[in-house]
DSSP file (Angstrom, degrees, kcal/mol; ACC not computed):
  #  RESIDUE AA STRUCTURE BP1 BP2  ACC     N-H-->O    O-->H-N    N-H-->O    O-->H-N    TCO  KAPPA ALPHA  PHI   PSI    X-CA   Y-CA   Z-CA
    1    1 A X     >        0   0    0      0, 0.0     4,-0.5     0, 0.0     3,-0.4   0.000 360.0 360.0 360.0 -39.2    1.6    1.0  -30.4
    2    2 A X  H >>  +     0   0    0      1,-0.2     4,-2.0     2,-0.2     3,-1.4   0.890 360.0  57.6 -65.7 -41.7    0.0    3.9  -28.6
    3    3 A X  H 3> S+     0   0    0      1,-0.3     4,-2.2     2,-0.2     5,-0.3   0.780  95.0  65.5 -67.0 -21.2   -1.3    1.6  -25.8
    4    4 A X  H 34 S+     0   0    0     -3,-0.4     4,-0.4     1,-0.2    -1,-0.3   0.769 110.1  36.6 -70.1 -19.6    2.2    0.4  -25.1
    5    5 A X  H <X S+     0   0    0     -3,-1.4     4,-0.9    -4,-0.5    -2,-0.2   0.784 121.4  44.9 -94.5 -32.3    3.1    3.9  -23.9
    6    6 A X  H  X S+     0   0    0     -4,-2.0     4,-2.3     1,-0.2     5,-0.2   0.918 104.3  60.7 -77.1 -41.9   -0.2    4.8  -22.2
    7    7 A X  H  X S+     0   0    0     -4,-2.2     4,-2.7     1,-0.2     5,-0.2   0.876 105.0  45.9 -58.1 -50.1   -0.8    1.6  -20.4
    8    8 A X  H  > S+     0   0    0     -4,-0.4     4,-2.5    -5,-0.3    -1,-0.2   0.905 113.5  51.8 -63.0 -37.5    2.4    1.7  -18.2
    9    9 A X  H  X S+     0   0    0     -4,-0.9     4,-1.9     2,-0.2    -2,-0.2   0.927 110.9  46.6 -61.3 -48.4    1.7    5.4  -17.4
   10   10 A X  H  X S+     0   0    0     -4,-2.3     4,-2.4     2,-0.2    -2,-0.2   0.901 113.3  50.6 -63.0 -45.1   -2.0    4.5  -16.3
   11   11 A X  H  X S+     0   0    0     -4,-2.7     4,-2.0     2,-0.2    -2,-0.2   0.914 111.0  45.7 -65.5 -42.8   -0.7    1.6  -14.2
   12   12 A X  H  X S+     0   0    0     -4,-2.5     4,-2.3     1,-0.2    -1,-0.2   0.846 112.6  52.6 -70.0 -32.3    2.0    3.7  -12.3
   13   13 A X  H  X S+     0   0    0     -4,-1.9     4,-2.5    -5,-0.2     5,-0.2   0.925 108.4  50.1 -65.1 -41.8   -0.6    6.4  -11.8
   14   14 A X  H  X S+     0   0    0     -4,-2.4     4,-2.2     2,-0.2    -2,-0.2   0.890 112.9  46.9 -62.9 -42.4   -3.1    3.9  -10.3
   15   15 A X  H  X S+     0   0    0     -4,-2.0     4,-2.9     2,-0.2     5,-0.2   0.941 111.9  49.5 -67.1 -43.9   -0.3    2.6   -7.9
   16   16 A X  H  X S+     0   0    0     -4,-2.3     4,-2.0     1,-0.2    -2,-0.2   0.906 113.0  46.7 -60.0 -43.7    0.7    5.9   -6.9
   17   17 A X  H  X S+     0   0    0     -4,-2.5     4,-2.4     2,-0.2    -1,-0.2   0.910 113.0  50.5 -66.4 -40.4   -2.9    7.0   -6.2
   18   18 A X  H  X S+     0   0    0     -4,-2.2     4,-1.6    -5,-0.2    -2,-0.2   0.924 111.1  47.8 -60.9 -45.9   -3.5    3.7   -4.3
   19   19 A X  H  < S+     0   0    0     -4,-2.9     4,-0.2     1,-0.2    -1,-0.2   0.862 111.0  51.6 -67.8 -33.1   -0.3    4.3   -2.1
   20   20 A X  H >< S+     0   0    0     -4,-2.0     3,-1.1    -5,-0.2    -1,-0.2   0.902 109.6  50.0 -71.0 -38.3   -1.3    7.8   -1.4
   21   21 A X  H 3< S+     0   0    0     -4,-2.4    -1,-0.2     1,-0.2    -2,-0.2   0.823 110.7  49.9 -64.7 -25.7   -4.8    6.7   -0.3
   22   22 A X  T 3< S+     0   0    0     -4,-1.6     2,-1.0    -5,-0.2    -1,-0.2   0.360  75.2 121.2 -96.8   6.3   -3.4    4.1    2.0
   23   23 A X    <   +     0   0    0     -3,-1.1    -3,-0.0    -4,-0.2     3,-0.0  -0.552  26.5 155.7 -68.2 102.8   -0.9    6.5    3.7
   24   24 A X        +     0   0    0     -2,-1.0    30,-2.7   145,-0.1     2,-0.5   0.714  49.8  66.9-104.6 -22.0   -2.1    6.1    7.3
   25   25 A X  E     +A   53   0A   0     28,-0.2   144,-4.2    -3,-0.2     2,-0.3  -0.863  57.8 170.0-106.9 131.5    1.0    7.1    9.2
   26   26 A X  E     -AB  52 168A   0     26,-2.2    26,-2.6    -2,-0.5     2,-0.3  -1.000  18.8-158.2-142.0 143.9    2.5   10.5    9.3
   27   27 A X  E     -AB  51 167A   0    140,-2.3   140,-2.9    -2,-0.3     2,-0.3  -0.859  19.4-179.5-114.0 149.4    5.2   12.4   11.2
   28   28 A X  E     -AB  50 166A   0     22,-2.2    22,-1.9    -2,-0.3     2,-0.3  -0.960  15.4-171.4-146.7 161.8    5.3   16.3   11.5
   29   29 A X  E     +AB  49 165A   0    136,-1.6   136,-1.9    -2,-0.3     2,-0.3  -0.955  12.1 179.8-151.3 143.1    7.4   19.0   13.0
   30   30 A X  E     -AB  48 164A   0     18,-3.1    18,-1.4    -2,-0.3     2,-0.3  -0.891  11.9-158.0-138.3 166.4    6.6   22.6   13.2
   31   31 A X  E     +AB  47 163A   0    132,-2.5   132,-1.9    -2,-0.3     2,-0.2  -0.990  38.2 100.2-146.8 148.2    8.1   25.9   14.6
   32   32 A X  E     -AB  46 162A   0     14,-2.4    14,-1.8    -2,-0.3     2,-0.3  -0.794  63.1 -39.9 176.7-133.0    6.5   29.2   15.4
   33   33 A X  E     -AB  45 161A   0    128,-2.6   128,-2.6    12,-0.2     2,-0.4  -0.933  31.7-164.6-133.2 154.2    5.4   31.0   18.5
   34   34 A X  E     -AB  44 160A   0     10,-2.6    10,-1.6    -2,-0.3     2,-0.9  -0.983  10.1-154.7-139.4 130.4    3.6   30.3   21.8
   35   35 A X  E     +AB  43 159A   0    124,-2.3   124,-1.3    -2,-0.4     8,-0.2  -0.850  22.1 166.4 -99.2 103.1    2.0   32.8   24.2
   36   36 A X        -     0   0    0     -2,-0.9   122,-0.2     6,-0.6    -1,-0.1   0.666  36.1-140.3 -96.7 -16.0    2.1   31.1   27.6
   37   37 A X    >   +     0   0    0      4,-0.8     3,-1.4     5,-0.3     2,-0.4   0.524  50.3 147.4  64.9   7.3    1.2   34.2   29.7
   38   38 A X  G >  S-     0   0    0      1,-0.3     3,-1.9     2,-0.2    -1,-0.3  -0.604  77.4  -2.6 -74.5 133.9    3.8   33.0   32.3
   39   39 A X  G 3  S-     0   0    0     -2,-0.4    -1,-0.3    69,-0.3     3,-0.1   0.762 124.2 -72.9  57.2  28.9    5.3   35.9   33.9
   40   40 A X  G <  S+     0   0    0     -3,-1.4    -1,-0.3     1,-0.2     2,-0.2   0.713  88.9 158.6  57.0  19.8    3.3   38.3   31.6
   41   41 A X    <   -     0   0    0     -3,-1.9    -4,-0.8     1,-0.1    -1,-0.2  -0.496  32.2-139.9 -74.5 146.9    5.5   37.3   28.8
   42   42 A X        -     0   0    0      1,-0.2    -6,-0.6    -2,-0.2    -5,-0.3   0.289  56.2 -27.3 -77.4-151.2    4.4   37.7   25.2
   43   43 A X  E     -A   35   0A   0     -8,-0.2     2,-0.3    -7,-0.1    -1,-0.2  -0.417  65.4-175.7 -69.3 134.4    4.9   35.4   22.3
   44   44 A X  E     -A   34   0A   0    -10,-1.6   -10,-2.6    -2,-0.1     2,-0.2  -0.815  37.6 -78.2-124.9 165.6    8.1   33.1   22.6
   45   45 A X  E     +A   33   0A   0     -2,-0.3    28,-0.7   -12,-0.2     2,-0.3  -0.496  57.1 175.4 -68.3 135.9    9.7   30.6   20.2
   46   46 A X  E     -AC  32  72A   0    -14,-1.8   -14,-2.4    -2,-0.2     2,-0.3  -0.986  15.9-166.7-143.5 148.8    7.8   27.2   20.1
   47   47 A X  E     -AC  31  71A   0     24,-2.9    24,-2.9    -2,-0.3     2,-0.4  -0.938   4.7-159.9-136.4 163.7    7.9   23.9   18.3
   48   48 A X  E     +AC  30  70A   0    -18,-1.4   -18,-3.1    -2,-0.3     2,-0.3  -0.999   9.0 178.9-142.9 136.8    5.6   20.9   17.9
   49   49 A X  E     +AC  29  69A   0     20,-2.3    20,-3.0    -2,-0.4     2,-0.3  -0.987  22.1 130.1-137.9 153.9    6.6   17.4   16.8
   50   50 A X  E     -AC  28  68A   0    -22,-1.9   -22,-2.2    -2,-0.3     2,-0.3  -0.981  40.8-116.5-174.9-174.8    4.3   14.4   16.5
   51   51 A X  E     -AC  27  67A   0     16,-2.3    16,-3.2    -2,-0.3     2,-0.3  -0.995  16.3-163.5-148.7 144.4    2.8   11.5   14.8
   52   52 A X  E     -AC  26  66A   0    -26,-2.6   -26,-2.2    -2,-0.3     2,-0.5  -0.985   4.1-157.9-131.6 145.5   -0.7   10.7   13.6
   53   53 A X  E     -AC  25  65A   0     12,-2.4    12,-1.8    -2,-0.3     2,-0.3  -0.984  20.0-127.7-124.2 124.4   -2.2    7.4   12.6
   54   54 A X  E     + C   0  64A   0    -30,-2.7    10,-0.3    -2,-0.5     3,-0.1  -0.463  28.2 171.1 -70.6 126.7   -5.3    7.1   10.3
   55   55 A X  E     +     0   0A   0      8,-3.3     2,-0.4     1,-0.4     9,-0.2   0.770  68.9  14.0-102.4 -33.5   -8.1    4.9   11.6
   56   56 A X  E     - C   0  63A   0      7,-2.3     7,-2.7     2,-0.0     2,-0.5  -0.995  50.7-170.6-148.2 135.0  -10.9    5.6    9.1
   57   57 A X  E     + C   0  62A   0     -2,-0.4     2,-0.9     5,-0.2     5,-0.2  -0.875  15.2 175.1-122.8  92.7  -10.9    7.3    5.7
   58   58 A X  E >   - C   0  61A   0      3,-2.4     3,-1.2    -2,-0.5     2,-0.5  -0.694  60.5 -72.1-104.0  81.8  -14.6    7.8    4.7
   59   59 A X  T 3  S-     0   0    0     -2,-0.9    28,-0.1     1,-0.3    -1,-0.0  -0.558 118.2  -3.2  71.3-120.9  -14.6    9.7    1.5
   60   60 A X  T 3  S+     0   0    0     -2,-0.5    27,-4.3    26,-0.1     2,-0.5   0.599 122.0  80.3 -80.3  -7.5  -13.5   13.3    2.2
   61   61 A X  E <   -CD  58  86A   0     -3,-1.2    -3,-2.4    25,-0.2     2,-0.4  -0.883  57.6-172.0-106.7 124.9  -13.3   12.8    6.0
   62   62 A X  E     -CD  57  85A   0     23,-2.7    23,-2.1    -2,-0.5     2,-0.5  -0.971   5.8-160.8-117.1 127.8  -10.4   11.2    7.6
   63   63 A X  E     +CD  56  84A   0     -7,-2.7    -8,-3.3    -2,-0.4    -7,-2.3  -0.891  23.0 159.1-110.5 129.0  -10.3   10.3   11.4
   64   64 A X  E     -CD  54  83A   0     19,-2.8    19,-2.7    -2,-0.5     2,-0.4  -0.783  39.2-116.8-135.7 177.2   -6.9    9.7   13.1
   65   65 A X  E     -CD  53  82A   0    -12,-1.8   -12,-2.4    -2,-0.3     2,-0.4  -0.971  30.8-160.0-119.6 138.5   -5.3    9.6   16.4
   66   66 A X  E     -CD  52  81A   0     15,-3.0    15,-2.0    -2,-0.4     2,-0.4  -0.944  12.8-172.2-128.2 135.2   -2.6   12.2   17.1
   67   67 A X  E     +CD  51  80A   0    -16,-3.2   -16,-2.3    -2,-0.4     2,-0.3  -0.985  21.7 172.6-132.0 126.8    0.2   12.2   19.7
   68   68 A X  E     -CD  50  79A   0     11,-2.3    11,-2.6    -2,-0.4     2,-0.4  -0.880  29.5-148.4-134.5 153.1    2.3   15.5   20.0
   69   69 A X  E     -CD  49  78A   0    -20,-3.0   -20,-2.3    -2,-0.3     2,-0.4  -0.996  15.0-161.7-116.6 131.5    4.9   17.1   22.0
   70   70 A X  E     -CD  48  77A   0      7,-2.3     7,-2.4    -2,-0.4     2,-0.4  -0.958   9.9-171.9-117.9 134.4    4.8   21.0   22.3
   71   71 A X  E     +CD  47  76A   0    -24,-2.9   -24,-2.9    -2,-0.4     2,-0.3  -0.985  16.3 146.5-129.4 134.0    7.9   22.7   23.4
   72   72 A X  E     -C   46   0A   0      3,-1.2   -26,-0.2    -2,-0.4   -39,-0.0  -0.900  60.6 -88.8-150.1 179.5    8.4   26.3   24.3
   73   73 A X  S    S+     0   0    0    -28,-0.7     3,-0.1    -2,-0.3   -27,-0.1   0.865 124.2  21.4 -59.8 -33.8   10.5   28.3   26.8
   74   74 A X  S    S+     0   0    0      1,-0.2    33,-2.0    32,-0.1     2,-0.4   0.570 123.8  44.0-119.4 -15.3    8.0   28.1   29.6
   75   75 A X  E     - E   0 106A   0     31,-0.2    -3,-1.2    39,-0.1     2,-0.4  -0.999  47.8-178.3-136.3 134.9    5.8   25.1   28.7
   76   76 A X  E     -DE  71 105A   0     29,-2.7    29,-3.8    -2,-0.4     2,-0.3  -0.998  18.5-174.2-125.9 137.0    6.4   21.5   27.5
   77   77 A X  E     -DE  70 104A   0     -7,-2.4    -7,-2.3    -2,-0.4     2,-0.5  -0.936  24.2-156.7-128.0 144.7    3.3   19.2   26.8
   78   78 A X  E     +DE  69 103A   0     25,-2.5    25,-1.8    -2,-0.3     2,-0.3  -0.990  30.6 176.9-115.6 116.8    2.6   15.7   25.9
   79   79 A X  E     -DE  68 102A   0    -11,-2.6   -11,-2.3    -2,-0.5     2,-0.3  -0.901  13.7-178.8-129.7 150.9   -0.8   15.4   24.3
   80   80 A X  E     +DE  67 101A   0     21,-2.4    21,-2.7    -2,-0.3     2,-0.3  -0.999  24.4 102.1-146.7 144.9   -2.9   12.7   22.7
   81   81 A X  E     -DE  66 100A   0    -15,-2.0   -15,-3.0    -2,-0.3    19,-0.2  -0.993  59.4 -37.8 169.0-171.8   -6.3   12.5   21.0
   82   82 A X  E     -DE  65  99A   0     17,-0.7    17,-1.2    -2,-0.3     2,-0.4  -0.451  39.5-163.3 -82.6 147.6   -8.6   12.4   18.1
   83   83 A X  E     -DE  64  98A   0    -19,-2.7   -19,-2.8    15,-0.2     2,-0.4  -0.991   1.4-167.6-127.7 132.4   -7.9   14.2   14.8
   84   84 A X  E     -DE  63  97A   0     13,-2.8    13,-2.1    -2,-0.4     2,-0.3  -0.991  12.3-176.0-119.8 132.2  -10.6   14.9   12.1
   85   85 A X  E     -DE  62  96A   0    -23,-2.1   -23,-2.7    -2,-0.4     2,-0.6  -0.951  21.6-137.8-129.8 147.6   -9.5   16.1    8.7
   86   86 A X  E     +D   61   0A   0      9,-2.4     2,-0.5    -2,-0.3     9,-0.3  -0.920  18.2 178.6-108.7 116.1  -11.3   17.2    5.5
   87   87 A X        -     0   0    0    -27,-4.3     2,-0.3    -2,-0.6     7,-0.1  -0.744  11.7-175.9-115.9  82.1   -9.7   15.9    2.2
   88   88 A X    >   -     0   0    0     -2,-0.5     3,-1.7     5,-0.5    -2,-0.0  -0.624  30.3-111.8 -81.3 133.7  -12.1   17.3   -0.4
   89   89 A X  T 3  S+     0   0    0     -2,-0.3    -1,-0.1     1,-0.2     3,-0.1  -0.315  99.5  14.5 -61.0 147.7  -11.2   16.2   -4.0
   90   90 A X  T 3  S+     0   0    0      1,-0.1     2,-0.5     2,-0.0    -1,-0.2   0.498 103.0 105.5  60.9  10.7   -9.9   18.9   -6.3
   91   91 A X    <   -     0   0    0     -3,-1.7    -3,-0.2     1,-0.1    -1,-0.1  -0.966  59.3-156.1-118.0 118.3   -9.4   21.2   -3.3
   92   92 A X        +     0   0    0     -2,-0.5    38,-0.5    -3,-0.1     2,-0.3   0.696  69.1  84.1 -75.0 -19.3   -5.6   21.6   -2.4
   93   93 A X  E     - F   0 129A   0     36,-0.1     2,-0.5     1,-0.0    -5,-0.5  -0.682  57.3-165.4 -95.1 141.4   -6.3   22.6    1.3
   94   94 A X  E     - F   0 128A   0     34,-2.9    34,-2.0    -2,-0.3    -7,-0.1  -0.827  11.5-165.4-125.8  87.6   -6.8   19.9    4.1
   95   95 A X  E     - F   0 127A   0     -2,-0.5    -9,-2.4    -9,-0.3     2,-0.3  -0.413  10.0-175.2 -68.3 149.0   -8.3   21.6    7.2
   96   96 A X  E     -EF  85 126A   0     30,-2.3    30,-2.2   -11,-0.2     2,-0.3  -0.981  16.8-160.3-144.4 155.9   -8.2   19.6   10.5
   97   97 A X  E     -EF  84 125A   0    -13,-2.1   -13,-2.8    -2,-0.3     2,-0.3  -0.965  13.3-176.9-134.2 146.4   -9.4   19.9   14.1
   98   98 A X  E     -EF  83 124A   0     26,-2.6    26,-2.1    -2,-0.3     2,-0.4  -0.967  21.0-156.3-139.4 155.8   -8.2   17.9   17.2
   99   99 A X  E     -EF  82 123A   0    -17,-1.2   -17,-0.7    -2,-0.3     2,-0.4  -0.926  28.6-178.2-127.9 106.5   -9.0   17.7   20.8
  100  100 A X  E     -EF  81 122A   0     22,-2.7    22,-2.3    -2,-0.4     2,-0.3  -0.854   9.9-169.7-120.5 142.5   -6.0   16.5   22.7
  101  101 A X  E     +EF  80 121A   0    -21,-2.7   -21,-2.4    -2,-0.4     2,-0.3  -0.894  30.7  96.2-124.3 151.7   -5.4   15.8   26.4
  102  102 A X  E     -EF  79 120A   0     18,-2.8    18,-2.5    -2,-0.3     2,-0.4  -0.923  64.0 -44.7 170.3-136.7   -2.3   15.0   28.5
  103  103 A X  E     -EF  78 119A   0    -25,-1.8   -25,-2.5    -2,-0.3     2,-0.4  -0.946  33.8-157.9-132.9 148.8    0.1   16.7   30.7
  104  104 A X  E     -EF  77 118A   0     14,-2.9    14,-2.3    -2,-0.4     2,-0.5  -0.978   4.8-156.0-130.1 143.8    2.0   19.9   30.7
  105  105 A X  E     +EF  76 117A   0    -29,-3.8   -29,-2.7    -2,-0.4     2,-0.3  -0.942  27.0 169.2-111.8 131.0    5.1   20.9   32.5
  106  106 A X  E     -EF  75 116A   0     10,-3.1    10,-1.7    -2,-0.5     9,-1.1  -0.943  33.6-116.1-143.0 161.3    5.7   24.6   33.1
  107  107 A X        -     0   0    0    -33,-2.0     7,-0.2    -2,-0.3     4,-0.1  -0.774  18.4-136.0 -98.8 150.7    7.7   27.0   34.9
  108  108 A X  S    S+     0   0    0      5,-0.4   -69,-0.3    -2,-0.3     2,-0.3   0.689  89.7  27.0 -77.4 -22.1    6.2   29.3   37.5
  109  109 A X  S >  S-     0   0    0      4,-0.3     3,-2.0   -71,-0.1    -1,-0.1  -0.983 102.5 -79.0-142.0 155.7    8.1   32.4   36.2
  110  110 A X  T 3  S+     0   0    0     -2,-0.3     3,-0.1     1,-0.3   -71,-0.1  -0.235 112.3   4.4 -62.5 132.4    9.6   33.3   32.9
  111  111 A X  T 3  S+     0   0    0      1,-0.2    -1,-0.3    -4,-0.1     3,-0.1   0.349 101.1 120.2  77.5  -2.1   13.0   31.6   32.0
  112  112 A X  S <  S-     0   0    0     -3,-2.0    -1,-0.2     1,-0.2    -5,-0.1  -0.321  72.6 -78.2 -82.6 169.9   13.0   29.4   35.2
  113  113 A X        -     0   0    0      1,-0.1     2,-0.9    -3,-0.1    -5,-0.4  -0.257  51.3 -95.5 -60.2 155.4   13.0   25.5   35.2
  114  114 A X        +     0   0    0     -7,-0.2    -7,-0.3     1,-0.1    -1,-0.1  -0.672  58.5 159.8 -70.5 107.1    9.9   23.6   34.6
  115  115 A X        +     0   0    0     -9,-1.1     2,-0.3    -2,-0.9    -8,-0.2   0.318  49.0  57.8-119.8   7.2    8.8   23.0   38.2
  116  116 A X  E     -F  106   0A   0    -10,-1.7   -10,-3.1     2,-0.0     2,-0.4  -0.996  54.9-168.9-142.1 136.6    5.1   22.2   38.0
  117  117 A X  E     +F  105   0A   0     -2,-0.3     2,-0.3   -12,-0.2   -12,-0.2  -0.966  15.7 160.5-123.3 141.8    3.2   19.5   36.1
  118  118 A X  E     -F  104   0A   0    -14,-2.3   -14,-2.9    -2,-0.4     2,-0.2  -0.954  44.2 -91.9-150.6 161.5   -0.7   19.3   35.6
  119  119 A X  E     +F  103   0A   0     -2,-0.3     2,-0.3   -16,-0.2   -16,-0.3  -0.540  51.5 175.3 -75.1 148.9   -3.2   17.6   33.3
  120  120 A X  E     -F  102   0A   0    -18,-2.5   -18,-2.8    -2,-0.2     2,-0.3  -0.965  20.9-160.7-154.4 159.0   -4.1   19.8   30.4
  121  121 A X  E     -F  101   0A   0     -2,-0.3    26,-0.5   -20,-0.2    27,-0.3  -0.974   9.3-166.8-145.0 152.2   -6.2   19.7   27.2
  122  122 A X  E     -F  100   0A   0    -22,-2.3   -22,-2.7    -2,-0.3     2,-0.3  -0.995  20.1-134.9-144.4 144.2   -6.0   21.8   24.1
  123  123 A X  E     -FG  99 144A   0     21,-2.3    21,-2.5    -2,-0.3     2,-0.4  -0.732  30.6-167.7 -89.0 139.0   -8.2   22.4   21.0
  124  124 A X  E     +FG  98 143A   0    -26,-2.1   -26,-2.6    -2,-0.3     2,-0.3  -0.986  11.2 174.1-136.8 142.3   -6.0   22.4   17.8
  125  125 A X  E     +FG  97 142A   0     17,-2.3    17,-3.2    -2,-0.4     2,-0.3  -0.985  12.2 144.8-148.9 150.3   -6.9   23.5   14.2
  126  126 A X  E     -FG  96 141A   0    -30,-2.2   -30,-2.3    -2,-0.3     2,-0.4  -0.956  36.6-119.5-166.2 175.5   -4.9   23.8   11.2
  127  127 A X  E     -FG  95 140A   0     13,-1.9    13,-1.4    -2,-0.3    12,-1.1  -0.968  20.8-172.3-141.1 127.6   -4.6   23.5    7.5
  128  128 A X  E     -FG  94 138A   0    -34,-2.0   -34,-2.9    -2,-0.4     2,-0.3  -0.772   1.9-168.6-107.8 152.8   -2.2   21.3    5.4
  129  129 A X  E     -FG  93 137A   0      8,-2.0     8,-3.1    -2,-0.3     2,-0.3  -0.986  27.6-116.5-143.3 139.6   -1.5   21.3    1.6
  130  130 A X  E     + G   0 136A   0    -38,-0.5     6,-0.3    -2,-0.3     3,-0.1  -0.563  33.4 169.8 -78.1 133.0    0.4   18.6   -0.3
  131  131 A X  E    S+     0   0A   0      4,-2.2     2,-0.3     1,-0.5     5,-0.2   0.668  72.1   5.1-113.2 -32.8    3.6   20.0   -1.9
  132  132 A X  E >  S- G   0 135A   0      3,-1.8     3,-1.8     0, 0.0    -1,-0.5  -0.901 100.9 -71.3-142.1 170.2    5.1   16.7   -3.1
  133  133 A X  T 3  S+     0   0    0     -2,-0.3     3,-0.1     1,-0.3  -117,-0.0  -0.528 125.6   3.3 -66.1 129.0    3.8   13.0   -3.0
  134  134 A X  T 3  S+     0   0    0     -2,-0.2    34,-2.2     1,-0.1     2,-0.4   0.516 115.6  98.0  69.6  11.3    4.0   12.1    0.7
  135  135 A X  E <   -GH 132 167A   0     -3,-1.8    -4,-2.2    32,-0.2    -3,-1.8  -0.994  48.4-179.0-125.6 130.2    5.0   15.7    1.8
  136  136 A X  E     -GH 130 166A   0     30,-2.7    30,-2.1    -2,-0.4     2,-0.6  -0.907  24.3-132.8-122.4 151.2    2.6   18.2    3.1
  137  137 A X  E     -GH 129 165A   0     -8,-3.1    -8,-2.0    -2,-0.3     2,-1.4  -0.930  16.2-141.1-100.7 122.4    3.2   21.8    4.2
  138  138 A X  E     -GH 128 164A   0     26,-2.3    26,-1.5    -2,-0.6   -10,-0.2  -0.739  21.3-172.6 -77.5  89.0    1.5   22.5    7.6
  139  139 A X  E     -     0   0A   0     -2,-1.4     2,-0.3   -12,-1.1    -1,-0.2   0.959  65.2  -8.2 -51.1 -58.3    0.5   26.0    6.6
  140  140 A X  E     -G  127   0A   0    -13,-1.4   -13,-1.9    -3,-0.2     2,-0.4  -0.997  55.2-172.5-147.9 144.6   -0.8   26.8   10.1
  141  141 A X  E     -GH 126 162A   0     21,-1.7    21,-2.2    -2,-0.3     2,-0.4  -0.919  13.9-175.8-140.1 107.8   -1.4   24.9   13.2
  142  142 A X  E     -GH 125 161A   0    -17,-3.2   -17,-2.3    -2,-0.4     2,-0.4  -0.856   1.7-178.7-107.0 132.9   -3.1   26.8   16.1
  143  143 A X  E     -GH 124 160A   0     17,-1.7    17,-2.0    -2,-0.4     2,-0.4  -0.962   4.3-176.2-128.5 154.8   -3.7   25.4   19.5
  144  144 A X  E     -GH 123 159A   0    -21,-2.5   -21,-2.3    -2,-0.4     2,-0.8  -0.993  18.2-145.2-146.6 134.5   -5.5   26.9   22.5
  145  145 A X        +     0   0    0     13,-2.4   -23,-0.2    -2,-0.4     4,-0.1  -0.878  15.3 179.2-103.3 104.1   -5.9   25.5   26.1
  146  146 A X  S    S+     0   0    0     -2,-0.8    -1,-0.2     1,-0.2   -24,-0.1   0.794  80.4  62.0 -75.5 -22.8   -9.3   26.6   27.5
  147  147 A X  S    S-     0   0    0    -26,-0.5    -1,-0.2     1,-0.1   -25,-0.1   0.854  94.1-166.0 -67.2 -35.9   -8.6   24.7   30.7
  148  148 A X        -     0   0    0    -27,-0.3     2,-0.5    10,-0.1     9,-0.3  -0.086  22.3 -86.5  79.0 174.5   -5.7   27.0   31.4
  149  149 A X  E     -I  156   0B   0      7,-2.2     7,-2.5    -4,-0.1     2,-0.5  -0.994  36.6-142.3-122.5 115.9   -2.9   26.6   33.8
  150  150 A X  E     +I  155   0B   0     -2,-0.5     2,-0.4     5,-0.2     5,-0.2  -0.742  25.5 168.2 -88.4 125.9   -3.4   28.0   37.4
  151  151 A X  E >   -I  154   0B   0      3,-2.9     3,-2.5    -2,-0.5    -2,-0.0  -0.977  68.0 -19.2-138.4 123.8   -0.6   29.6   39.1
  152  152 A X  T 3  S-     0   0    0     -2,-0.4     3,-0.1     1,-0.3    -1,-0.1   0.876 127.6 -51.1  47.6  42.2   -0.6   31.6   42.3
  153  153 A X  T 3  S+     0   0    0      1,-0.2     2,-0.5     0, 0.0    -1,-0.3   0.461 119.1 111.1  83.1   3.5   -4.4   32.2   41.8
  154  154 A X  E <   -I  151   0B   0     -3,-2.5    -3,-2.9     2,-0.0     2,-0.6  -0.924  56.6-150.2-111.6 128.3   -3.9   33.4   38.1
  155  155 A X  E     -I  150   0B   0     -2,-0.5     2,-0.4    -5,-0.2    -5,-0.2  -0.871  12.1-167.2-102.8 127.7   -5.2   31.2   35.2
  156  156 A X  E     -I  149   0B   0     -7,-2.5    -7,-2.2    -2,-0.6     2,-0.6  -0.849  13.7-151.8-111.6 149.7   -3.4   31.4   32.0
  157  157 A X        -     0   0    0     -2,-0.4  -120,-0.1    -9,-0.3   -11,-0.1  -0.804  19.0-152.2-118.6  84.0   -4.6   30.0   28.6
  158  158 A X        -     0   0    0     -2,-0.6   -13,-2.4  -122,-0.2     2,-0.3  -0.256  17.2-178.6 -60.1 145.6   -1.4   29.1   26.5
  159  159 A X  E     -BH  35 144A   0   -124,-1.3  -124,-2.3   -15,-0.2     2,-0.3  -0.969   6.5-163.6-142.0 156.6   -1.9   29.3   22.7
  160  160 A X  E     -BH  34 143A   0    -17,-2.0   -17,-1.7    -2,-0.3     2,-0.3  -0.939  12.3-164.6-136.4 158.2    0.5   28.6   19.9
  161  161 A X  E     +BH  33 142A   0   -128,-2.6  -128,-2.6    -2,-0.3     2,-0.2  -0.871  26.9 161.7-145.8 116.1    0.7   29.3   16.2
  162  162 A X  E     -BH  32 141A   0    -21,-2.2   -21,-1.7    -2,-0.3     2,-0.3  -0.777  24.6-155.6-128.4 169.5    3.2   27.2   14.2
  163  163 A X  E     +B   31   0A   0   -132,-1.9  -132,-2.5    -2,-0.2     2,-0.2  -0.981  33.1 117.0-142.1 147.5    4.1   26.2   10.6
  164  164 A X  E     -BH  30 138A   0    -26,-1.5   -26,-2.3    -2,-0.3     2,-0.3  -0.850  50.2 -53.5-172.2-150.4    6.0   23.1    9.4
  165  165 A X  E     -BH  29 137A   0   -136,-1.9  -136,-1.6   -28,-0.2     2,-0.4  -0.833  26.1-158.0-117.9 152.9    6.3   19.9    7.4
  166  166 A X  E     -BH  28 136A   0    -30,-2.1   -30,-2.7    -2,-0.3     2,-0.7  -0.982   5.9-159.9-132.1 116.2    4.2   16.5    7.4
  167  167 A X  E     -BH  27 135A   0   -140,-2.9  -140,-2.3    -2,-0.4     2,-0.4  -0.888  11.3-160.3-100.6 120.1    5.8   13.4    6.1
  168  168 A X  E      B   26   0A   0    -34,-2.2  -142,-0.3    -2,-0.7  -145,-0.1  -0.842 360.0 360.0 -99.3 127.9    3.1   10.8    5.1
  169  169 A X              0   0    0   -144,-4.2  -143,-0.2    -2,-0.4    -1,-0.1   0.469 360.0 360.0-105.5 360.0    4.0    7.1    4.8
C-alpha cells in the first residue's frame, strides 16, 4: 500500500528532473543601468532582452549560444556569441560568462538620435538562481565593451549592470 503512494511521487519527480535537465531554450529580460560615457553622461536606464540555446550540457558546465539586444538612452546593440555557465549540484547560484559580438547604434551626444553604427563586442558575466521550476532570477548581469566606441577622437567603454528574469523551456 505504501508503494502505491510513493511510486507516483517518484515517477513525477523523475519526469520533472528530466524536463529540467533538457531545458535548452531560454528567454530573458532585464532592467538596470548603463554608463555609456556619451556626452559625459553618467548611468542611465537600460534594458536587455534575449534568448539563449543550449548546445552542450557536460555535467556542471553548460555551453550555449546567446543572442541579445541591449537598449539604453544612448546605445542600442545587437550581439551574439557563446555562453558558458556553471551549474554545480547542491549550489543554488549559476554563474556564467559570455563573449558577444555584433553592432551598436549610438548617438554622438546625450539625448540625440542614434546616428552612428559600428561593430562592437562585449564581455558579459552574471549570476542566475532558480526561483521556480523553469523560472530563474538573473541576480546580476554585467557587461563591458573593451573595444569601446570612438567618437570625435575619444574612446568610450560602455558598461551595464542589470537584473531580471529568465524563462527556461
